[in-house]
C-alpha positions, 0 to 999 in steps of 0.5 A, a space after each residue: 560178603 557172603 553172609 550179607 548176601 545170605 541175610 539179604 536173601 533171608 530177609 527179602 521174602 519176609 519183607 514181601 510177606 509183611 507187605 502182602 499182609 498189610 495190603 489185605 485189610 481184615 473184614 468186619 461184620 455189619 454189627 461192628 462196622 464203622 462208617 464215614 459220610 458226607 451230607 448236604 441237606 439242602 440238596 438232599 444228598 449223602 455219601 456213605 463208606 465203610 471204614 473196613 470192608 464187610 465180610 462175605 455175606 454181611 450187609 448194612 442198609 442206609 436211608 435218606 428221607 425228606 419231609 414237608 414241615 410246617 411252622 412252629 411245632 407242626 409235624 413232618 410228613 414223608 415227601 421223598 425217600 432213598 435206600 441203599 445197602 453196603 455189602 462186601 463188594 459194594 463199599 460205598 453208596 450214594 443217596 439222593 432225595 427230592 427236597 420240598 421247596 418250603 419248610 422241610 427236614 432231611 435225615 440220613 439214618 443207619 438202617 432202612 426203617 423210616 417213619 412216614 410222619 413225625 409229631 415235631 420238626 425235630 429228628 425222630 431217629 436219635 442215635 440212628 442219625 448219621 453223625 449223632 452222638 453214639 452213631 457209628 458213622 463219622 461226619 457232620 450231623 445228617 439232619 437238615 431243617 430249612 425253608 422259609 415258607 410253610 408247606 401248603 399242599 392241597 390234597 383231596 381224595 374222592 371215591 366213586 362206586 360202580 354197580 359191579 361191586 368195584 370202586 376207585 379213588 381219585 387222588 388230586 392236588 389243587 392248583 392253589 398248592 405250593 408244593 406237591 401233595 403226598 398220598 400213602 396208599 396202603 403204604 405206597 407213596 404217591 406224589 402229585 404236583 399242583 393241578 395233577 390227579 390220578 386214580 387208584 382201583 380199590 380191591 373188590 370186596 376189600 377196603 383202601 386206606 389213604 393218608 395224605 400230607 395234610 395228616 388226613 386219613 381215608 378209608 374207602 369201601 364199596 357202597 351202592 352208588 347214590 344214583 342207584 343201579 338198574 335191577 334188571 342186570 344183563 345176563 353174563 356174557 358167557 351165558 348162551 342165549 336160551 331159545 324157546 323150545 317145544 316140549 317133546 312127548 313123554 313117549 317119543 325119543 328126542 332123536 326121532 322126528 314125529 310127523 304131525 297128526 292129520 288135521 280135521 280142518 280142510 286145507 289146501 296143503 297136499 296130504 301128508 305122506 303115509 296118510 290116505 287122501 280125503 274122499 271126493 265129496 262130489 259123488 252122486 247119491 245114485 253111486 252111493 246107493 249102488 255102493 251101499 244098498 242091496 237088490 232087495 232094498 231096491 225092489 221094495 222101494 220100487 214096489 212102494 212107488 208103484 202102490 203110491 202111483 196106483 193110489 193116486 190114479 184111484 183117487 183121481 177117478 173118484 174125484 172125477 165121478 163126484 163132479 159128474 151129474 147123476 
């Protein structure tokens, strides 16, 4: 009995350790990992899980993409995408895309790299397609092709140039379209429903490349508007207004005010401070003579007047004597 008890005591810890080891699954690298997935192409959904957990720092990306596709051998153009990543702490991912209501294809693939367009309606991803031969994910072939009506988007792109060197692109999808139009603007996907439009600003001094779901490419760069631009451009808003100024004398300091020179034109303004008032022009000639003549000049003038008066008297007497009878 004691031996049985001892054996029990010895084997019990061993059994517990084995159970603990089996509970802790060994992790794996992303390159060696295998996966399981479900796929519904008509609804645009897939779920992917790793068979074993990835080790710390390891990760594996997956992508789901839907394309519009025409009849026959017409190519595919990207319509909707979704990307998710499995990590050591996130073992399962769910991906979801919008499936166009016309001829469409849907693919779930290993990795995040996707094609914007493909030349044929077939899957362009080969063994990267989940469930395909050589794939590391177990489940149905994750490629769907369906729809009974050709996809007929009606995208248009127009450019408008401004006189300031900028330009804009207007993206639109006509109301006659039976599916949303897709535009790849410098690699960024924009989807517009029928009758919708949007504007995109082009880079100043650069170009804007646009590819639409009708497999048409546009490259926009700024050009002078066809209507022309006003050559008399207004001054920059930040420039101060320039007021007319009077040039200063070369010998005058700008900080010292200079009185204007007295004018020779008579005005009714009072005389400027610091300048003598103009003389009174109403003075009499006598006053002027008093101021400007000496005594001798006055005596000479008086003597001359006396002589002139005596000559006049003598002349009168001679004339009278000539008239009297002899």
